[in-house]
VORO-464152 format. One record per residue: residue number from 1; x, z, y of N, C-alpha, C in turn. Coordinates in Angstrom, 2 decimals, always signed. Last residue first. Example, Ala and Ser with C-alpha at 12.3 -4.5 7.8 and 13.67 -1.06 7.14 Angstrom:
[guvo 2, [+12.85, +7.08, -2.25], [+13.67, +7.14, -1.06], [+12.90, +7.87, +0.03]]
[guvo 1, [+13.19, +7.80, -5.69], [+12.30, +7.80, -4.50], [+13.20, +7.80, -3.30]]
//
This chain:
[guvo 143, [+12.53, +82.55, +32.00], [+12.68, +83.39, +33.16], [+12.04, +84.66, +32.99]]
[guvo 142, [+11.76, +81.13, +29.88], [+13.03, +81.81, +29.84], [+13.19, +82.72, +31.06]]
[guvo 141, [+9.47, +79.92, +30.67], [+9.41, +80.96, +29.64], [+10.72, +81.72, +29.60]]
[guvo 140, [+10.48, +78.10, +32.41], [+9.54, +79.09, +32.88], [+9.48, +80.26, +31.91]]
[guvo 139, [+11.96, +76.50, +30.79], [+12.59, +77.18, +31.91], [+11.69, +78.29, +32.42]]
[guvo 138, [+9.96, +75.60, +29.15], [+11.08, +76.36, +28.58], [+11.73, +77.17, +29.68]]
[guvo 137, [+8.43, +74.16, +30.97], [+7.85, +75.29, +30.22], [+8.96, +76.16, +29.65]]
[guvo 136, [+10.27, +72.22, +31.71], [+9.75, +73.14, +32.71], [+9.17, +74.38, +32.04]]
[guvo 135, [+10.53, +70.97, +29.32], [+11.70, +71.60, +29.94], [+11.25, +72.63, +30.97]]
[guvo 134, [+7.99, +70.00, +29.06], [+8.53, +70.94, +28.06], [+9.72, +71.68, +28.64]]
[guvo 133, [+7.93, +68.34, +31.24], [+6.98, +69.47, +31.15], [+7.50, +70.49, +30.15]]
[guvo 132, [+9.88, +66.55, +30.54], [+10.05, +67.34, +31.75], [+9.14, +68.55, +31.72]]
[guvo 131, [+8.69, +65.49, +28.30], [+9.97, +66.20, +28.18], [+10.20, +67.10, +29.39]]
[guvo 130, [+6.50, +64.29, +29.51], [+6.30, +65.34, +28.51], [+7.58, +66.15, +28.34]]
[guvo 129, [+7.76, +62.40, +31.05], [+6.96, +63.44, +31.69], [+6.76, +64.62, +30.75]]
[guvo 128, [+8.82, +60.88, +29.00], [+9.70, +61.50, +29.99], [+8.99, +62.66, +30.69]]
[guvo 127, [+6.50, +60.05, +27.80], [+7.48, +60.85, +27.04], [+8.40, +61.60, +28.00]]
[guvo 126, [+5.41, +58.60, +29.91], [+4.69, +59.75, +29.35], [+5.64, +60.65, +28.57]]
[guvo 125, [+7.32, +56.64, +30.14], [+7.09, +57.55, +31.26], [+6.36, +58.81, +30.79]]
[guvo 124, [+7.00, +55.41, +27.67], [+8.29, +56.03, +28.00], [+8.15, +57.00, +29.17]]
[guvo 123, [+4.36, +54.57, +27.98], [+4.71, +55.50, +26.90], [+6.04, +56.20, +27.22]]
[guvo 122, [+4.65, +52.82, +30.09], [+3.80, +54.01, +30.24], [+4.16, +55.05, +29.20]]
[guvo 121, [+6.32, +50.96, +28.79], [+6.78, +51.64, +29.99], [+5.98, +52.92, +30.22]]
[guvo 120, [+4.63, +50.14, +26.75], [+5.91, +50.78, +26.42], [+6.44, +51.56, +27.62]]
[guvo 119, [+2.59, +49.02, +28.30], [+2.31, +50.17, +27.42], [+3.59, +50.91, +27.06]]
[guvo 118, [+4.03, +46.97, +29.50], [+3.40, +48.00, +30.33], [+3.10, +49.25, +29.50]]
[guvo 117, [+4.75, +45.55, +27.24], [+5.79, +46.14, +28.09], [+5.22, +47.25, +28.96]]
[guvo 116, [+2.15, +44.84, +26.40], [+3.00, +45.66, +25.53], [+4.10, +46.33, +26.36]]
[guvo 115, [+1.35, +43.25, +28.52], [+0.61, +44.48, +28.23], [+1.44, +45.42, +27.37]]
[guvo 114, [+3.24, +41.23, +28.19], [+3.20, +41.99, +29.43], [+2.47, +43.31, +29.22]]
[guvo 113, [+2.49, +40.34, +25.68], [+3.83, +40.91, +25.89], [+3.85, +41.79, +27.13]]
[guvo 112, [-0.07, +39.40, +26.30], [+0.08, +40.49, +25.34], [+1.45, +41.15, +25.47]]
[guvo 111, [+0.62, +37.37, +28.10], [-0.23, +38.49, +28.54], [-0.05, +39.68, +27.61]]
[guvo 110, [+2.10, +35.74, +26.37], [+2.74, +36.31, +27.55], [+1.94, +37.51, +28.07]]
[guvo 109, [+0.10, +35.03, +24.56], [+1.26, +35.80, +24.08], [+1.95, +36.47, +25.26]]
[guvo 108, [-1.50, +33.57, +26.32], [-2.05, +34.76, +25.66], [-0.91, +35.66, +25.16]]
[guvo 107, [+0.22, +31.51, +26.94], [-0.26, +32.40, +28.00], [-0.80, +33.70, +27.41]]
[guvo 106, [+0.45, +30.39, +24.40], [+1.64, +30.92, +25.06], [+1.24, +31.90, +26.17]]
[guvo 105, [-2.21, +29.57, +24.02], [-1.63, +30.59, +23.14], [-0.38, +31.22, +23.76]]
[guvo 104, [-2.37, +27.65, +26.05], [-3.28, +28.79, +26.05], [-2.71, +29.92, +25.20]]
[guvo 103, [-0.42, +25.86, +25.14], [-0.26, +26.53, +26.44], [-1.13, +27.79, +26.50]]
[guvo 102, [-1.66, +25.09, +22.72], [-0.34, +25.73, +22.70], [-0.09, +26.48, +24.00]]
[guvo 101, [-3.95, +23.88, +23.70], [-4.08, +25.07, +22.85], [-2.75, +25.84, +22.80]]
[guvo 100, [-2.77, +21.74, +25.04], [-3.58, +22.70, +25.79], [-3.72, +24.01, +25.00]]
[guvo 99, [-1.60, +20.49, +22.84], [-0.75, +21.01, +23.92], [-1.50, +22.06, +24.74]]
[guvo 98, [-3.90, +19.81, +21.40], [-2.91, +20.71, +20.79], [-2.00, +21.32, +21.86]]
[guvo 97, [-5.09, +18.08, +23.23], [-5.80, +19.29, +22.83], [-4.82, +20.31, +22.24]]
[guvo 96, [-3.12, +16.11, +23.23], [-3.43, +16.82, +24.47], [-4.14, +18.14, +24.16]]
[guvo 95, [-3.29, +15.32, +20.54], [-2.04, +15.90, +21.06], [-2.30, +16.69, +22.34]]
[guvo 94, [-5.91, +14.32, +20.50], [-5.57, +15.44, +19.64], [-4.28, +16.13, +20.14]]
[guvo 93, [-5.61, +12.17, +22.28], [-6.57, +13.25, +22.59], [-6.23, +14.50, +21.79]]
[guvo 92, [-3.75, +10.69, +20.81], [-3.41, +11.16, +22.15], [-4.32, +12.32, +22.56]]
[guvo 91, [-5.26, +10.12, +18.55], [-4.03, +10.90, +18.41], [-3.62, +11.49, +19.76]]
[guvo 90, [-7.24, +8.54, +19.70], [-7.61, +9.80, +19.02], [-6.39, +10.71, +18.91]]
[guvo 89, [-5.62, +6.44, +20.58], [-6.39, +7.23, +21.55], [-6.78, +8.58, +20.95]]
[guvo 88, [-4.71, +5.53, +18.11], [-3.74, +6.00, +19.10], [-4.44, +6.88, +20.14]]
[guvo 87, [-7.09, +4.71, +16.96], [-6.34, +5.80, +16.33], [-5.33, +6.40, +17.31]]
[guvo 86, [-7.69, +2.62, +18.75], [-8.61, +3.75, +18.60], [-7.88, +4.96, +18.00]]
[guvo 85, [-5.53, +0.97, +18.26], [-5.73, +1.51, +19.61], [-6.63, +2.74, +19.54]]
[guvo 84, [-6.01, +0.38, +15.56], [-4.79, +1.09, +15.94], [-4.91, +1.70, +17.33]]
[guvo 83, [-8.46, -1.01, +15.82], [-8.40, +0.23, +15.05], [-7.17, +1.05, +15.44]]
[guvo 82, [-7.55, -3.20, +17.31], [-8.60, -2.33, +17.85], [-8.58, -0.98, +17.15]]
[guvo 81, [-5.75, -4.29, +15.49], [-5.27, -3.83, +16.80], [-6.27, -2.86, +17.40]]
[guvo 80, [-7.54, -4.97, +13.46], [-6.47, -4.01, +13.18], [-5.94, -3.42, +14.49]]
[guvo 79, [-9.08, -6.88, +14.78], [-9.72, -5.65, +14.27], [-8.68, -4.57, +14.02]]
[guvo 78, [-7.10, -8.78, +15.25], [-7.78, -8.15, +16.39], [-8.46, -6.85, +15.96]]
[guvo 77, [-6.49, -9.49, +12.60], [-5.46, -8.88, +13.45], [-6.10, -8.15, +14.63]]
[guvo 76, [-8.98, -10.57, +11.87], [-8.45, -9.41, +11.14], [-7.39, -8.69, +11.98]]
[guvo 75, [-9.07, -12.71, +13.64], [-10.10, -11.67, +13.73], [-9.62, -10.40, +13.02]]
[guvo 74, [-6.89, -14.13, +12.64], [-6.85, -13.63, +14.02], [-7.88, -12.52, +14.21]]
[guvo 73, [-7.86, -14.78, +10.10], [-6.65, -13.95, +10.22], [-6.57, -13.34, +11.62]]
[guvo 72, [-9.99, -16.41, +10.89], [-10.26, -15.17, +10.15], [-9.07, -14.22, +10.24]]
[guvo 71, [-8.56, -18.48, +12.09], [-9.51, -17.70, +12.89], [-9.81, -16.37, +12.22]]
[guvo 70, [-7.17, -19.42, +9.86], [-6.42, -18.87, +10.99], [-7.33, -18.02, +11.88]]
[guvo 69, [-9.34, -20.32, +8.32], [-8.47, -19.24, +7.81], [-7.69, -18.58, +8.95]]
[guvo 68, [-10.24, -22.35, +10.02], [-11.13, -21.24, +9.70], [-10.32, -20.04, +9.19]]
[guvo 67, [-8.01, -24.00, +9.92], [-8.42, -23.43, +11.20], [-9.33, -22.23, +10.98]]
[guvo 66, [-8.13, -24.69, +7.22], [-6.96, -23.97, +7.74], [-7.29, -23.28, +9.06]]
[guvo 65, [-10.55, -26.07, +7.18], [-10.37, -24.88, +6.34], [-9.21, -24.03, +6.86]]
[guvo 64, [-9.92, -28.16, +8.94], [-11.02, -27.24, +9.25], [-10.89, -25.95, +8.46]]
[guvo 63, [-7.82, -29.36, +7.53], [-7.57, -28.81, +8.86], [-8.66, -27.80, +9.22]]
[guvo 62, [-9.20, -30.20, +5.24], [-8.09, -29.24, +5.11], [-7.81, -28.56, +6.45]]
[guvo 61, [-10.95, -32.00, +6.50], [-11.49, -30.86, +5.75], [-10.42, -29.77, +5.60]]
[guvo 60, [-9.11, -33.79, +7.51], [-10.00, -33.08, +8.44], [-10.57, -31.84, +7.77]]
[guvo 59, [-7.99, -34.69, +5.11], [-7.14, -34.01, +6.10], [-7.98, -33.20, +7.07]]
[guvo 58, [-10.28, -35.90, +4.06], [-9.66, -34.78, +3.34], [-8.77, -33.98, +4.29]]
[guvo 57, [-10.62, -37.88, +5.98], [-11.69, -36.91, +5.75], [-11.14, -35.67, +5.05]]
[guvo 56, [-8.26, -39.25, +5.64], [-8.53, -38.64, +6.94], [-9.61, -37.58, +6.80]]
[guvo 55, [-8.61, -40.13, +3.02], [-7.51, -39.22, +3.33], [-7.74, -38.50, +4.65]]
[guvo 54, [-10.83, -41.80, +3.48], [-10.93, -40.69, +2.52], [-9.85, -39.65, +2.80]]
[guvo 53, [-9.71, -43.62, +5.26], [-10.83, -42.78, +5.70], [-10.98, -41.57, +4.79]]
[guvo 52, [-7.76, -44.71, +3.56], [-7.35, -44.04, +4.79], [-8.45, -43.12, +5.30]]
[guvo 51, [-9.44, -45.85, +1.64], [-8.49, -44.80, +1.25], [-8.02, -44.01, +2.47]]
[guvo 50, [-10.76, -47.72, +3.23], [-11.52, -46.66, +2.57], [-10.62, -45.50, +2.16]]
[guvo 49, [-8.56, -49.30, +3.95], [-9.33, -48.61, +5.00], [-10.11, -47.45, +4.39]]
[guvo 48, [-7.84, -50.25, +1.41], [-6.87, -49.50, +2.20], [-7.59, -48.68, +3.28]]
[guvo 47, [-10.15, -51.65, +0.74], [-9.73, -50.49, -0.08], [-8.75, -49.61, +0.68]]
[guvo 46, [-9.99, -53.60, +2.74], [-11.14, -52.69, +2.71], [-10.78, -51.44, +1.90]]
[guvo 45, [-7.61, -54.88, +1.97], [-7.69, -54.22, +3.27], [-8.84, -53.22, +3.31]]
[guvo 44, [-8.38, -55.84, -0.56], [-7.23, -54.93, -0.44], [-7.30, -54.15, +0.88]]
[guvo 43, [-10.48, -57.53, +0.22], [-10.76, -56.39, -0.67], [-9.63, -55.36, -0.58]]
[guvo 42, [-9.02, -59.38, +1.73], [-10.05, -58.56, +2.39], [-10.36, -57.33, +1.55]]
[guvo 41, [-7.43, -60.44, -0.32], [-6.79, -59.80, +0.85], [-7.79, -58.88, +1.54]]
[guvo 40, [-9.44, -61.48, -1.95], [-8.53, -60.45, -2.47], [-7.84, -59.70, -1.33]]
[guvo 39, [-10.55, -63.35, -0.20], [-11.38, -62.24, -0.69], [-10.50, -61.11, -1.22]]
[guvo 38, [-8.41, -65.11, +0.04], [-8.86, -64.37, +1.22], [-9.69, -63.16, +0.81]]
[guvo 37, [-8.45, -66.03, -2.60], [-7.25, -65.37, -2.09], [-7.61, -64.52, -0.86]]
[guvo 36, [-10.95, -67.22, -2.60], [-10.68, -66.10, -3.52], [-9.46, -65.31, -3.06]]
[guvo 35, [-10.49, -69.22, -0.67], [-11.50, -68.19, -0.41], [-11.28, -66.98, -1.31]]
[guvo 34, [-8.53, -70.71, -2.02], [-8.21, -70.10, -0.73], [-9.19, -68.97, -0.41]]
[guvo 33, [-10.06, -71.51, -4.20], [-8.86, -70.69, -4.41], [-8.47, -69.96, -3.12]]
[guvo 32, [-12.00, -73.02, -2.81], [-12.41, -71.87, -3.61], [-11.22, -70.93, -3.85]]
[guvo 31, [-10.40, -75.01, -1.72], [-11.13, -74.11, -0.81], [-11.55, -72.83, -1.54]]
[guvo 30, [-9.56, -76.19, -4.11], [-8.57, -75.59, -3.21], [-9.25, -74.60, -2.25]]
[guvo 29, [-12.06, -77.07, -5.03], [-11.28, -76.11, -5.84], [-10.25, -75.40, -4.96]]
[guvo 28, [-12.70, -78.89, -3.01], [-13.54, -77.70, -3.18], [-12.82, -76.63, -4.00]]
[guvo 27, [-10.70, -80.79, -3.52], [-10.75, -80.12, -2.22], [-11.56, -78.82, -2.32]]
[guvo 26, [-11.51, -81.58, -6.06], [-10.17, -81.00, -5.87], [-10.13, -80.21, -4.56]]
[guvo 25, [-13.99, -82.64, -5.41], [-13.90, -81.52, -6.36], [-12.57, -80.81, -6.18]]
[guvo 24, [-13.15, -84.73, -3.74], [-14.00, -83.65, -3.18], [-13.96, -82.42, -4.08]]
[guvo 23, [-11.76, -86.23, -5.59], [-11.06, -85.72, -4.41], [-11.84, -84.55, -3.81]]
[guvo 22, [-13.86, -86.85, -7.29], [-12.70, -86.08, -7.79], [-11.93, -85.44, -6.63]]
[guvo 21, [-15.41, -88.33, -5.47], [-15.97, -87.11, -6.06], [-14.84, -86.23, -6.59]]
[guvo 20, [-13.66, -90.42, -4.97], [-14.08, -89.58, -3.86], [-14.63, -88.24, -4.38]]
[guvo 19, [-13.54, -91.40, -7.55], [-12.32, -90.94, -6.90], [-12.65, -90.00, -5.73]]
[guvo 18, [-16.20, -92.19, -7.89], [-15.64, -91.14, -8.76], [-14.36, -90.57, -8.15]]
[guvo 17, [-16.25, -94.19, -5.95], [-17.14, -93.03, -5.81], [-16.62, -91.86, -6.64]]
[guvo 16, [-14.43, -95.90, -7.12], [-14.13, -95.34, -5.80], [-14.99, -94.10, -5.56]]
[guvo 15, [-15.85, -96.48, -9.41], [-14.55, -95.82, -9.53], [-14.17, -95.18, -8.20]]
[guvo 14, [-18.02, -97.78, -8.30], [-18.26, -96.52, -9.01], [-16.96, -95.74, -9.17]]
[guvo 13, [-16.65, -99.99, -7.31], [-17.38, -99.11, -6.37], [-17.64, -97.74, -7.02]]
[guvo 12, [-15.77, -101.02, -9.67], [-14.78, -100.61, -8.67], [-15.44, -99.64, -7.70]]
[guvo 11, [-18.25, -101.62, -10.82], [-17.35, -100.66, -11.48], [-16.32, -100.14, -10.48]]
[guvo 10, [-19.17, -103.52, -9.00], [-19.95, -102.32, -9.23], [-19.09, -101.23, -9.87]]
[guvo 9, [-17.26, -105.43, -9.34], [-17.42, -104.79, -8.04], [-18.17, -103.47, -8.19]]
[guvo 8, [-17.81, -106.05, -11.98], [-16.50, -105.55, -11.62], [-16.58, -104.81, -10.29]]
[guvo 7, [-20.37, -107.03, -11.72], [-20.15, -105.84, -12.55], [-18.81, -105.20, -12.20]]
[guvo 6, [-19.78, -109.21, -10.18], [-20.68, -108.18, -9.67], [-20.49, -106.88, -10.44]]
[guvo 5, [-18.16, -110.56, -11.89], [-17.61, -110.12, -10.62], [-18.49, -109.06, -10.00]]
[guvo 4, [-19.92, -111.12, -13.92], [-18.78, -110.25, -14.19], [-18.21, -109.75, -12.87]]
[guvo 3, [-23.34, -111.01, -12.92], [-22.08, -111.70, -13.18], [-20.97, -110.68, -13.33]]
[guvo 2, [-26.06, -109.95, -14.69], [-25.16, -109.87, -13.54], [-23.88, -110.56, -13.92]]
[guvo 1, [-28.72, -111.93, -15.81], [-27.65, -111.00, -15.96], [-26.71, -111.05, -14.78]]
//
């Protein structure tokens, strides 16, 4: 049998081993807590990055949609401007045609007036001539 001192030494040695094991367990628990804490921080940062990326993606999508809407509005404005220019050109052509027609009609009216004046003048001369002839006939007949 082992002697008491050997058993005591063996127990002390086992106690020291148990102390070392307890110390190691305690150290491992602290490391585990530290690692869990780090994991929580990393998880928070990853979630923050993911949220930022999601928001950036949403912002990019909103920006793209807004840019597309602005482009469509610009195209609509350009089409409207083109239509207005076309209408203005048509109106200008129509006005020129109307002015030309008005000038032509004025010239025609002037010609007709001139012809009317000439006819009136001829008529008055004819009447005058006729009166003179009648007067001459009267004078001749009276003689």
